[in-house]
C-alpha positions as CSV (number, residue, x, y, z in Angstrom):
1,M,-33.8,34.7,-13.8
2,K,-37.5,34.6,-14.5
3,P,-39.8,32.7,-12.2
4,I,-39.6,28.9,-12.5
5,F,-42.4,27.4,-14.5
6,S,-44.1,24.2,-13.6
7,V,-43.5,21.0,-15.7
8,H,-46.3,19.6,-17.8
9,A,-47.6,16.1,-17.4
10,G,-45.3,14.6,-20.1
11,E,-42.2,16.1,-18.5
12,Y,-43.3,14.8,-15.1
13,L,-44.0,11.3,-16.4
14,T,-40.7,11.2,-18.3
15,G,-38.6,12.6,-15.4
16,S,-40.3,10.2,-13.0
17,H,-39.6,7.2,-15.4
18,I,-35.9,8.2,-15.8
19,E,-35.3,8.7,-12.1
20,E,-37.0,5.3,-11.3
21,K,-35.3,3.2,-14.1
22,F,-31.9,4.9,-14.3
23,R,-30.5,5.5,-10.8
24,R,-27.1,6.6,-11.9
25,V,-28.1,9.7,-13.9
26,N,-28.9,13.3,-12.9
27,L,-32.0,14.9,-14.2
28,W,-32.3,18.7,-14.8
29,V,-35.1,21.0,-15.6
30,P,-34.0,24.2,-17.5
31,A,-34.8,27.5,-15.8
32,K,-36.1,29.0,-19.1
33,D,-37.7,27.7,-22.3
34,T,-35.0,27.0,-24.8
35,G,-36.7,24.0,-26.6
36,I,-35.1,21.6,-24.2
37,D,-37.5,20.3,-21.5
38,L,-35.3,17.9,-19.6
39,L,-31.5,17.4,-19.5
40,V,-30.0,14.1,-18.4
41,S,-26.4,13.8,-17.3
42,D,-24.2,11.0,-16.1
43,R,-23.3,11.0,-12.5
44,A,-20.2,13.1,-13.0
45,N,-22.2,15.7,-15.1
46,K,-19.7,15.3,-18.0
47,Q,-22.0,13.8,-20.6
48,T,-25.6,14.9,-21.3
49,V,-28.7,14.1,-23.4
50,S,-31.3,16.8,-24.0
51,L,-34.9,15.9,-24.4
52,Q,-37.9,17.8,-25.9
53,V,-41.0,16.2,-24.4
54,K,-44.5,16.1,-26.0
55,F,-47.5,14.8,-24.2
56,S,-50.9,13.5,-25.4
57,K,-53.9,12.2,-23.6
58,D,-55.2,8.9,-24.8
59,F,-57.8,9.0,-27.6
60,L,-58.5,5.2,-27.6
61,V,-61.3,5.4,-25.1
62,A,-63.1,8.5,-26.3
63,H,-62.5,8.7,-30.1
64,M,-61.6,5.2,-31.2
65,R,-64.6,3.6,-29.6
66,R,-66.8,5.1,-32.3
67,Q,-64.6,3.7,-35.2
68,S,-64.5,0.0,-34.5
69,P,-64.8,-2.3,-31.4
70,R,-61.6,-4.1,-32.7
71,F,-59.6,-1.0,-31.9
72,Q,-60.6,-1.3,-28.3
73,Q,-59.4,-4.9,-28.2
74,K,-56.2,-4.6,-30.2
75,L,-54.7,-1.2,-29.2
76,Q,-53.2,0.0,-25.9
77,A,-53.2,3.7,-26.6
78,C,-53.7,6.4,-29.3
79,G,-52.1,9.8,-29.1
80,W,-52.4,13.0,-31.1
81,W,-49.7,15.8,-31.4
82,T,-49.3,18.9,-33.5
83,V,-45.7,19.3,-34.7
84,N,-44.4,22.5,-36.2
85,S,-41.9,21.5,-38.9
86,A,-39.8,24.7,-38.5
87,K,-39.4,24.0,-34.7
88,L,-38.5,20.4,-35.3
89,R,-36.0,21.4,-38.0
90,R,-34.3,23.9,-35.6
91,S,-34.6,21.8,-32.6
92,Q,-31.4,21.7,-30.3
93,A,-32.7,18.7,-28.4
94,N,-30.9,15.3,-28.9
95,Y,-34.1,13.5,-28.7
96,W,-37.8,14.2,-28.9
97,V,-39.9,12.1,-26.5
98,F,-43.6,11.6,-27.3
99,V,-45.4,10.5,-24.1
100,L,-48.6,8.5,-24.5
101,Q,-50.5,7.6,-21.4
102,G,-52.9,4.8,-22.1
103,F,-55.7,5.3,-19.5
104,D,-57.7,2.2,-20.3
105,N,-54.7,-0.1,-20.1
106,R,-53.0,2.0,-17.4
107,S,-49.8,2.2,-19.4
108,V,-47.3,4.9,-20.3
109,H,-45.4,4.7,-23.5
110,Y,-42.4,6.8,-24.7
111,I,-41.3,7.2,-28.3
112,V,-37.7,8.4,-28.0
113,I,-36.5,9.6,-31.5
114,P,-33.8,11.9,-32.8
115,P,-35.4,15.1,-34.2
116,R,-33.7,14.6,-37.6
117,E,-35.1,11.1,-38.0
118,L,-38.5,12.3,-36.9
119,L,-38.3,15.1,-39.5
120,R,-37.3,12.7,-42.2
121,R,-40.2,10.4,-41.5
122,L,-42.8,13.1,-41.1
123,R,-41.7,14.6,-44.4
124,R,-42.2,11.3,-46.1
125,I,-45.6,10.6,-44.4
126,H,-47.1,14.1,-44.7
127,H,-45.5,15.4,-47.8
128,K,-48.4,17.7,-48.7
129,Q,-48.4,19.5,-45.4
130,L,-45.2,21.4,-45.0
131,Q,-45.6,23.6,-41.8
132,I,-47.8,21.9,-39.3
133,W,-48.2,18.2,-39.0
134,Q,-51.0,16.4,-37.1
135,V,-49.3,13.3,-35.8
136,Y,-51.3,10.3,-34.6
137,I,-49.2,7.6,-32.8
138,W,-50.8,4.3,-31.9
139,V,-49.4,1.5,-29.7
140,T,-50.9,-2.0,-30.3
141,Q,-51.4,-4.7,-27.8
142,T,-48.4,-6.5,-29.3
143,N,-46.2,-3.4,-28.5
144,R,-45.9,-2.2,-32.1
145,C,-46.0,1.5,-32.7
146,W,-47.3,3.3,-35.8
147,E,-48.0,6.9,-37.1
148,T,-51.5,6.6,-38.5
149,R,-52.6,10.1,-39.6
150,G,-54.2,10.0,-43.0
151,L,-54.5,6.2,-43.3
152,S,-57.9,4.7,-44.3
153,K,-60.0,2.7,-41.9
154,A,-58.9,-0.5,-43.7
155,E,-55.3,0.4,-43.2
156,K,-55.8,1.2,-39.5
157,L,-57.5,-2.2,-39.0
158,L,-54.4,-3.8,-40.6
159,I,-52.3,-2.1,-38.0
160,A,-54.6,-3.3,-35.2
161,D,-54.2,-6.8,-36.6
162,D,-50.4,-6.6,-37.1
163,K,-50.6,-7.0,-40.8
164,Y,-49.7,-3.4,-41.9
165,S,-46.3,-2.5,-43.4
166,N,-44.7,0.8,-44.1
167,P,-41.2,1.6,-42.9
168,Y,-41.8,5.4,-42.5
169,R,-44.8,4.9,-40.3
170,H,-43.3,2.1,-38.2
171,F,-42.0,3.7,-35.0
172,T,-41.6,0.5,-33.0
173,K,-37.8,0.8,-32.9
174,Y,-38.2,4.0,-30.9
175,L,-40.9,2.7,-28.5
176,N,-39.7,2.7,-24.9
177,V,-36.1,2.6,-26.1
178,W,-33.9,4.7,-23.8
179,G,-30.5,3.9,-25.3
180,P,-29.0,7.3,-24.9
181,V,-30.1,7.4,-21.2
182,V,-28.8,3.9,-20.6
183,R,-25.4,4.8,-21.9
184,L,-25.3,7.7,-19.4
185,N,-26.5,5.4,-16.6
186,E,-23.6,3.0,-17.4
187,A,-20.9,5.8,-17.6
């Protein structure tokens, strides 16, 4: 076995959240990098859920301040990830978890989404880019979640004002939803 590597901030925040909220599950860190960052099992270790975790610092304070003061008032956090479409397509993880720590609002948000669904949505949103996707995820003050890369400033302001609509960009149904882990916790 190779030396154990340390976990990154997103894995730490995700693991801490799971241990705090779901007391009847076991949490595992793989000994080598297989594309699975965390493994969650029921108490008897019979059922598992594998997670690929991606972390982003908050860009609301630094970047979005220059765009419009409304963003500061209407958004909780803004994250940025680079997603390799081939890695996403081949992913063995049951779920990808995007961790977004909102520093100004002292919040942590988790987008928990099956990789196939994420791939389907990103293909629809970023159809011109086939290999590497730049993904911007925003969380509003009203707890709505959107993928915003490539939108105009006017469309982004509609998101901030809760007036935007696009089913492929709307990620709210995956925001802080831990259904697979809840099922293990109840097993």
